[in-house]
C-alpha positions as CSV (number, residue, x, y, z in Angstrom):
1,M,61.0,-14.8,72.7
2,G,59.6,-12.1,74.9
3,I,56.8,-10.7,77.0
4,G,56.1,-7.0,77.4
5,I,53.6,-5.4,79.8
6,D,52.9,-1.7,80.5
7,A,50.5,0.3,82.6
8,E,49.8,4.0,82.1
9,A,47.4,6.5,83.6
10,V,44.8,7.8,81.2
11,G,45.8,11.3,80.0
12,A,49.5,10.8,80.9
13,V,50.5,11.3,77.2
14,G,50.0,15.0,76.6
15,R,49.4,16.5,73.2
16,D,52.8,18.2,73.6
17,V,54.6,14.8,73.0
18,W,52.4,13.4,70.2
19,E,55.0,14.4,67.5
20,V,57.7,12.4,69.4
21,V,55.7,9.2,70.1
22,F,53.2,8.9,67.3
23,V,53.5,8.7,63.5
24,P,51.5,11.1,61.4
25,R,48.7,8.5,60.7
26,E,48.2,7.9,64.4
27,I,48.1,11.7,65.1
28,R,45.5,12.2,62.3
29,L,43.3,9.5,63.8
30,L,43.6,11.0,67.3
31,E,42.6,14.4,66.0
32,T,39.3,13.0,64.8
33,L,38.3,12.0,68.3
34,P,36.5,14.1,71.0
35,P,38.9,15.2,73.8
36,E,38.0,12.5,76.3
37,R,38.4,9.7,73.7
38,Q,41.7,11.4,72.5
39,R,43.2,11.0,76.0
40,L,42.2,7.4,76.2
41,A,43.3,6.5,72.7
42,A,46.6,8.3,73.0
43,T,47.3,6.4,76.2
44,I,46.4,3.0,74.7
45,V,48.7,3.6,71.6
46,F,51.6,4.8,73.8
47,S,51.2,1.9,76.2
48,A,51.1,-0.6,73.3
49,K,54.3,0.8,72.0
50,E,55.9,0.6,75.4
51,S,54.8,-3.1,75.7
52,F,56.2,-3.9,72.3
53,Y,59.6,-2.3,73.1
54,K,59.8,-4.1,76.4
55,C,59.2,-7.5,74.9
56,R,61.7,-7.3,72.2
57,S,64.8,-9.5,72.7
58,T,67.0,-7.7,70.2
59,T,69.5,-4.9,70.9
60,Q,68.4,-3.0,67.8
61,R,67.2,0.4,68.9
62,L,63.8,1.6,67.7
63,D,62.2,4.9,68.1
64,F,58.5,5.3,69.0
65,T,57.8,6.4,65.4
66,D,59.4,3.2,63.9
67,V,56.2,1.3,64.6
68,E,52.5,2.0,64.1
69,I,49.7,0.7,66.4
70,H,46.3,-0.3,65.1
71,V,43.6,-0.7,67.8
72,C,40.5,-2.8,67.4
73,E,38.2,-3.6,70.3
74,S,40.5,-4.9,73.1
75,K,43.5,-5.9,70.8
76,F,46.1,-4.1,68.9
77,T,48.6,-4.9,66.2
78,V,52.2,-3.6,65.8
79,R,53.5,-3.0,62.3
80,P,56.5,-1.1,60.9
81,S,55.6,2.6,60.2
82,D,56.1,4.6,57.0
83,T,59.0,6.3,58.8
84,N,60.8,3.0,59.2
85,P,62.3,2.4,55.7
86,A,64.2,-0.8,56.8
87,R,60.9,-2.7,57.3
88,N,58.2,-4.0,55.0
89,R,55.0,-2.2,56.1
90,S,52.9,-5.3,55.5
91,S,54.9,-7.2,58.1
92,L,53.0,-7.9,61.3
93,L,55.5,-7.6,64.2
94,A,53.1,-8.4,67.1
95,I,49.6,-8.7,68.3
96,G,48.8,-7.6,71.8
97,A,45.8,-6.9,74.1
98,F,44.7,-4.1,76.4
99,A,42.3,-3.5,79.2
100,I,41.1,-0.4,80.9
101,E,40.9,-0.5,84.7
102,G,39.6,2.7,86.2
103,N,42.0,5.4,85.2
104,R,44.6,3.0,84.0
105,V,45.4,1.3,80.6
106,L,47.1,-2.0,80.8
107,T,48.8,-3.5,77.7
108,G,50.6,-6.8,77.1
109,I,52.3,-8.6,74.3
110,A,53.9,-12.0,74.1
111,I,56.1,-12.8,71.1
112,S,56.9,-16.4,70.3
113,R,59.3,-17.8,67.7
């Protein structure tokens, strides 16, 4: 149904935009990390959301806070967030992967029927 890829420079997602692109649960997790890890984690989560939005084949508009990203090792999952009342939070929307190359985070998702 769709493929989404994204690349971001580590640190490109400043703390000043966290409230716009992350849900409260993501922000709380980021705040528990040391500064260097915060920059990397924020970039991974942002890039994962970008990949998800790019791969969707629907015209339905979603905001960054309509989905929540969970990162584990080199993979991530995309689920509806608490701020998205139209979705069942237990629904898995997509699984993607990421890699870190130098100062760049690369993410990708492929959604099949």
